[in-house]
ZALODREN-376384 format. One record per residue (C-alpha): residue in three letters; x, y, z. Coordinates in steps of 0.05 Angstrom, whole numbers, m for minus. Layout:
N
REC  resn      c1      c2      c3
REC   ALA       X       Y       Z
...
***
This chain:
412
REC  resn      c1      c2      c3
REC   MET    1230    3787     m43
REC   ILE    1196    3806      22
REC   LEU    1120    3800      25
REC   ILE    1085    3851      70
REC   ALA    1013    3839      90
REC   SER     963    3849     147
REC   ASP     893    3834     172
REC   PHE     877    3766     143
REC   HIS     820    3760     194
REC   LEU     817    3685     189
REC   GLY     749    3661     213
REC   TYR     711    3723     190
REC   ASP     639    3707     171
REC   TYR     647    3635     193
REC   GLY     587    3592     175
REC   THR     566    3637     117
REC   GLU     576    3638      43
REC   ARG     639    3680      54
REC   GLU     674    3635     105
REC   LYS     727    3613      55
REC   ASP     742    3683      30
REC   PRO     797    3698      82
REC   TYR     837    3639      55
REC   PHE     843    3667     m16
REC   ALA     904    3707       6
REC   LEU     936    3646      39
REC   ASP     928    3604     m24
REC   GLU     958    3659     m67
REC   ILE    1018    3668     m22
REC   LEU    1033    3594     m22
REC   GLY    1029    3594     m98
REC   THR    1076    3654    m107
REC   ASP    1149    3641    m123
REC   GLY    1207    3684     m99
REC   ILE    1181    3700     m29
REC   GLU    1238    3695      21
REC   LEU    1208    3730      82
REC   ILE    1138    3750     104
REC   ILE    1125    3810     149
REC   PHE    1054    3812     178
REC   ALA    1023    3871     213
REC   GLY     971    3838     257
REC   ASP     900    3810     260
REC   LEU     917    3742     231
REC   PHE     852    3719     264
REC   ASP     785    3753     269
REC   SER     775    3728     341
REC   ARG     815    3726     404
REC   VAL     796    3653     412
REC   PRO     788    3626     341
REC   ARG     750    3562     327
REC   LEU     794    3500     322
REC   GLU     775    3494     249
REC   VAL     802    3563     236
REC   PHE     864    3554     280
REC   SER     881    3489     243
REC   GLU     878    3525     176
REC   ALA     928    3577     201
REC   MET     973    3521     227
REC   GLN     970    3486     160
REC   PHE     987    3550     122
REC   LEU    1046    3565     167
REC   SER    1070    3493     164
REC   LYS    1070    3495      88
REC   LEU    1113    3558      91
REC   LYS    1164    3517     131
REC   CYS    1168    3468      73
REC   LYS    1181    3520      20
REC   LYS    1251    3519      m8
REC   ASN    1282    3587     m23
REC   GLY    1332    3599     m78
REC   SER    1367    3648     m32
REC   GLN    1380    3632      41
REC   VAL    1352    3680      93
REC   LYS    1405    3687     147
REC   LEU    1391    3708     218
REC   ILE    1439    3762     242
REC   GLU    1410    3782     309
REC   SER    1348    3770     351
REC   GLU    1325    3800     417
REC   LYS    1282    3739     431
REC   GLN    1303    3667     436
REC   LEU    1284    3628     373
REC   SER    1285    3554     356
REC   PRO    1314    3533     288
REC   ARG    1243    3512     269
REC   ALA    1219    3584     271
REC   LEU    1267    3603     215
REC   GLU    1256    3544     168
REC   GLY    1229    3555      98
REC   ILE    1198    3624      93
REC   PRO    1200    3658     161
REC   PHE    1135    3692     182
REC   ILE    1149    3753     226
REC   SER    1087    3782     259
REC   VAL    1057    3826     311
REC   TYR     989    3811     341
REC   GLY     931    3858     330
REC   ASN     871    3884     370
REC   HIS     828    3824     348
REC   GLU     878    3777     381
REC   ARG     903    3812     443
REC   ARG     880    3780     508
REC   ALA     892    3816     573
REC   GLU     941    3774     615
REC   LEU     925    3711     574
REC   VAL     960    3676     517
REC   ASN     931    3697     450
REC   PRO     929    3654     387
REC   VAL     989    3689     354
REC   GLN    1031    3678     417
REC   ALA    1010    3604     415
REC   LEU    1035    3597     344
REC   ASP    1099    3633     364
REC   ARG    1109    3582     421
REC   ALA    1101    3527     369
REC   SER    1155    3561     326
REC   LEU    1106    3568     268
REC   LEU    1117    3643     267
REC   VAL    1158    3696     303
REC   ASN    1117    3745     344
REC   LEU    1150    3810     362
REC   HIS    1130    3858     417
REC   CYS    1179    3914     435
REC   GLN    1233    3871     403
REC   LYS    1275    3870     340
REC   ILE    1302    3816     295
REC   VAL    1354    3825     240
REC   PHE    1361    3783     177
REC   GLU    1405    3783     116
REC   VAL    1363    3775      53
REC   ASP    1398    3773     m15
REC   GLY    1459    3805      16
REC   LYS    1418    3862      47
REC   LYS    1410    3871     122
REC   ILE    1336    3876     142
REC   ALA    1321    3900     214
REC   ILE    1248    3889     237
REC   HIS    1227    3925     300
REC   GLY    1158    3901     323
REC   MET    1108    3928     372
REC   SER    1044    3887     379
REC   TYR     977    3921     392
REC   VAL     967    3957     458
REC   PRO     904    3994     479
REC   GLU     905    4060     441
REC   LYS     912    4104     502
REC   TYR     978    4070     519
REC   ALA    1007    4068     448
REC   ARG    1047    4132     451
REC   GLY    1075    4117     520
REC   VAL    1094    4045     503
REC   LEU    1128    4066     439
REC   SER    1165    4122     475
REC   ALA    1188    4076     531
REC   TRP    1211    4022     482
REC   ASN    1247    4075     441
REC   PRO    1270    4031     383
REC   LYS    1334    4051     348
REC   PRO    1350    4038     275
REC   VAL    1406    3988     259
REC   GLU    1463    4020     222
REC   GLY    1472    3995     151
REC   ALA    1404    3960     149
REC   ILE    1336    3971     117
REC   ASN    1299    3988     181
REC   ILE    1225    3970     188
REC   LEU    1179    3990     245
REC   LEU    1121    3941     249
REC   MET    1057    3961     286
REC   HIS     982    3952     291
REC   GLN     952    4018     317
REC   ASN     912    4079     296
REC   ILE     962    4132     273
REC   GLU     928    4199     263
REC   PRO     903    4216     212
REC   PHE     896    4142     192
REC   VAL     842    4114     236
REC   TYR     800    4050     230
REC   SER     737    4082     256
REC   ASP     717    4153     274
REC   LEU     693    4125     341
REC   GLU     760    4098     362
REC   ASP     806    4138     407
REC   VAL     871    4163     376
REC   TYR     932    4180     418
REC   LEU     988    4166     368
REC   LYS    1006    4214     312
REC   ILE    1054    4209     255
REC   SER    1097    4260     291
REC   ASP    1104    4211     349
REC   LEU    1137    4158     306
REC   PRO    1212    4148     316
REC   THR    1257    4174     262
REC   GLY    1308    4137     220
REC   PHE    1264    4080     197
REC   ASP    1259    4066     122
REC   TYR    1189    4038     129
REC   VAL    1134    4041     181
REC   ILE    1088    3982     167
REC   ASN    1021    3989     202
REC   GLY     961    3942     204
REC   HIS     891    3956     232
REC   ILE     871    4003     175
REC   HIS     832    3961     124
REC   TRP     849    3998      60
REC   HIS     918    3999      29
REC   ASN     958    4063      27
REC   GLU    1030    4086      16
REC   VAL    1049    4152      48
REC   LYS    1114    4191      45
REC   ILE    1142    4211     113
REC   GLY    1201    4255      95
REC   GLU    1250    4209      60
REC   ASN    1215    4147      86
REC   LYS    1147    4112      77
REC   LEU    1087    4091     118
REC   LEU    1059    4027      87
REC   MET     989    4003     104
REC   PRO     975    3938      67
REC   GLY     902    3938      88
REC   SER     860    3877     101
REC   THR     857    3820      50
REC   ILE     781    3813      59
REC   SER     726    3865      60
REC   THR     697    3870     130
REC   GLN     675    3943     139
REC   LEU     636    3945      73
REC   ASN     644    4020      68
REC   LYS     661    4069      12
REC   LYS     736    4060      19
REC   GLU     730    3985      10
REC   SER     686    3994     m51
REC   GLU     739    4038     m84
REC   LEU     804    4001     m69
REC   ARG     826    3930     m85
REC   LYS     854    3882     m33
REC   GLY     925    3854     m35
REC   TYR     995    3859      m5
REC   PHE    1061    3895     m16
REC   MET    1124    3864     m44
REC   LEU    1191    3895     m23
REC   ASP    1252    3882     m66
REC   PRO    1313    3890     m20
REC   SER    1361    3896     m79
REC   ASN    1333    3963    m100
REC   ASN    1288    3980     m40
REC   MET    1227    3985     m85
REC   VAL    1156    3969     m64
REC   LYS    1099    3945    m107
REC   PHE    1026    3930     m89
REC   ASN     998    3863    m115
REC   GLU     924    3850    m119
REC   ILE     895    3783     m97
REC   LYS     834    3741    m114
REC   GLN     774    3774     m82
REC   ARG     700    3786     m90
REC   GLU     678    3849    m124
REC   PHE     645    3896     m74
REC   ILE     592    3944     m98
REC   LEU     562    3999     m53
REC   SER     498    4032     m78
REC   SER     448    4081     m49
REC   VAL     377    4069     m73
REC   ASP     307    4096     m62
REC   ASN     261    4040     m84
REC   VAL     256    3967    m105
REC   ASP     262    3984    m179
REC   GLU     331    4013    m169
REC   ILE     352    3950    m131
REC   LYS     326    3904    m185
REC   LYS     359    3945    m240
REC   LEU     428    3939    m209
REC   LEU     419    3864    m195
REC   ASP     391    3850    m265
REC   GLY     453    3882    m295
REC   LEU     501    3835    m259
REC   GLU     530    3775    m295
REC   LYS     530    3709    m260
REC   LYS     600    3693    m234
REC   GLU     631    3635    m198
REC   LEU     653    3683    m144
REC   LYS     591    3723    m131
REC   PRO     600    3798    m116
REC   ILE     580    3830     m51
REC   VAL     528    3884     m62
REC   LYS     510    3930      m4
REC   PHE     448    3972     m13
REC   LYS     438    4035      30
REC   ILE     363    4043      25
REC   ARG     323    4105      35
REC   ASN     246    4103      42
REC   ALA     249    4027      46
REC   SER     191    4012      93
REC   SER     150    3977      38
REC   ILE     206    3937       7
REC   ASP     207    3861      18
REC   LEU     282    3850      25
REC   ASN     275    3776      39
REC   LEU     240    3765     m28
REC   ILE     293    3804     m65
REC   GLU     349    3765     m32
REC   LYS     315    3699     m49
REC   ASN     303    3718    m122
REC   TYR     374    3742    m135
REC   SER     414    3696     m90
REC   ASP     448    3664    m150
REC   LYS     477    3731    m172
REC   ALA     502    3767    m110
REC   ILE     513    3765     m35
REC   MET     468    3822     m12
REC   VAL     474    3867      48
REC   PHE     418    3916      63
REC   GLN     424    3978     106
REC   ARG     362    4018     118
REC   GLU     376    4092     127
REC   VAL     337    4111     189
REC   SER     323    4182     210
REC   LYS     364    4205     270
REC   SER     301    4228     306
REC   PHE     275    4156     302
REC   ASP     337    4119     327
REC   LYS     399    4162     333
REC   GLN     445    4111     364
REC   LYS     431    4056     314
REC   THR     440    4104     256
REC   GLU     508    4124     284
REC   ILE     529    4051     288
REC   LEU     510    4039     216
REC   ARG     540    4104     191
REC   LYS     607    4094     224
REC   GLN     611    4018     214
REC   MET     619    4002     288
REC   THR     628    3929     307
REC   ALA     590    3901     367
REC   GLU     655    3904     407
REC   GLU     668    3977     389
REC   TYR     597    3995     408
REC   GLY     604    3958     473
REC   MET     667    3996     488
REC   GLN     633    4062     473
REC   LEU     574    4046     518
REC   ILE     619    4025     576
REC   LYS     660    4089     570
REC   GLU     599    4134     565
REC   LYS     555    4102     618
REC   SER     607    4080     670
REC   LYS     657    4137     663
REC   LEU     711    4086     680
REC   GLU     782    4102     657
REC   PHE     797    4027     652
REC   ALA     737    4011     607
REC   ASP     778    3980     551
REC   GLU     812    3931     598
REC   LEU     744    3914     630
REC   LEU     712    3899     564
REC   GLU     768    3852     544
REC   VAL     758    3807     605
REC   ILE     682    3810     595
REC   LEU     690    3786     524
REC   GLU     735    3730     550
REC   GLU     679    3711     599
REC   ASP     734    3714     652
REC   ILE     695    3727     717
REC   ASP     758    3728     759
REC   GLY     788    3776     710
REC   VAL     729    3823     716
REC   GLU     736    3824     791
REC   ARG     811    3835     786
REC   VAL     804    3893     737
REC   LEU     750    3926     779
REC   LYS     791    3920     843
REC   LYS     853    3946     808
REC   GLY     816    4005     778
REC   LEU     780    4026     841
REC   VAL     840    4030     886
REC   GLN     887    4089     882
REC   ALA     944    4073     835
REC   VAL    1014    4071     863
REC   PRO    1055    4125     828
REC   ALA    1097    4093     773
REC   THR    1171    4104     767
REC   THR    1208    4110     703
REC   GLY    1261    4057     690
REC   ASN    1311    4048     636
REC   PRO    1270    4040     572
REC   SER    1320    3990     545
REC   LYS    1305    3945     605
REC   ILE    1231    3934     588
REC   LYS    1212    3866     615
REC   GLU    1150    3823     612
REC   PHE    1091    3850     652
REC   GLU    1131    3912     673
REC   ARG    1086    3971     691
REC   LEU    1106    4035     656
REC   PRO    1083    4106     668
REC   GLU    1022    4128     630
REC   PRO    1024    4181     575
REC   LYS    1019    4251     603
REC   ALA     951    4259     571
REC   ASN     924    4204     615
REC   ASN     954    4221     683
REC   LYS     885    4222     715
REC   SER     873    4149     699
REC   ASN     869    4099     756
REC   SER     900    4044     713
REC   SER     972    4038     691
REC   MET    1005    4014     627
REC   ALA    1005    3942     650
REC   ASP    1016    3875     617
REC   PHE    1032    3902     548
REC   LEU    1088    3851     537
***
């Protein structure tokens, strides 16, 4: 069996009551028999530079996978990247990195684990296995800034392997499936290459299975609730299991906290909901969207009911009072997403996404480098042979972005 998952977000809510929640999925995977291969669609970590405590947990999980003995041997048929025997021991973990991990021109944590042969990271590369007598071809493209996604995918131009179950592994917005309404979308379902049995996409935090002609788009979703929105209150978390013998896919739920989303007008409605909850070892998350809440003492409520729930309060503020803050709450923007939006709106820079990345890395030299690169006139790019894509090659931008001063750089 092949396990398909994404968006563990290890390190999320570190230092809070929920800091152990991201590891529920890891414990369940280690306790599940019959897994022969794991395909992961990005955002293993919640941070580009995870804490050592978090990084060590990931290393321990991946090391334990190396010690798992399979009843059926997974056999490597072909790989476009050089691998050590260690990378394929036990249960191989094939991954792309996500937007939470990508570091401009710097090694990210997934690449570090790849260098240690604890996992196999793919970017514009394919790897082919034989699993239970079936050939499985995995074509992986790690996250690139959204405005380059269509161009990078087109330049890479992956081709299905004849006689194999072909899987395209990604971590991008694919219209109409978008993480946030405030994120840019340049890639559409119609842009996806044909001939792939499955397109497995991370980044979207709720699970979904969509037919694309005769094939399927699988979005495993995150294994932990981070957005705390309506979708996450309606759908359970988990992962897909693919049986190569019959090419059937099943969604398996994992251990998780119940998440309740409720709109209320007054303190009595809050207390009524909380009074009705049973005490559980794994306390539920309850998010209250509160209208007319100026007189409610939320600290007192949280203190009195702390043994029954983890509470999140969102005051619904009128747009006339604070339009920008209301939009952040309504659309579930992260601080990073809001920072990106502000830089784009206020600076009018075409290379705002790359600039924000180096700012977040506190890379002063990187900020200077990005600004210099963006402010000089770009040298016209030439189109090479897409099959000859090499590390740090600069490719032409998508046609929709020809006015940009930055090029599709450093995506490998």
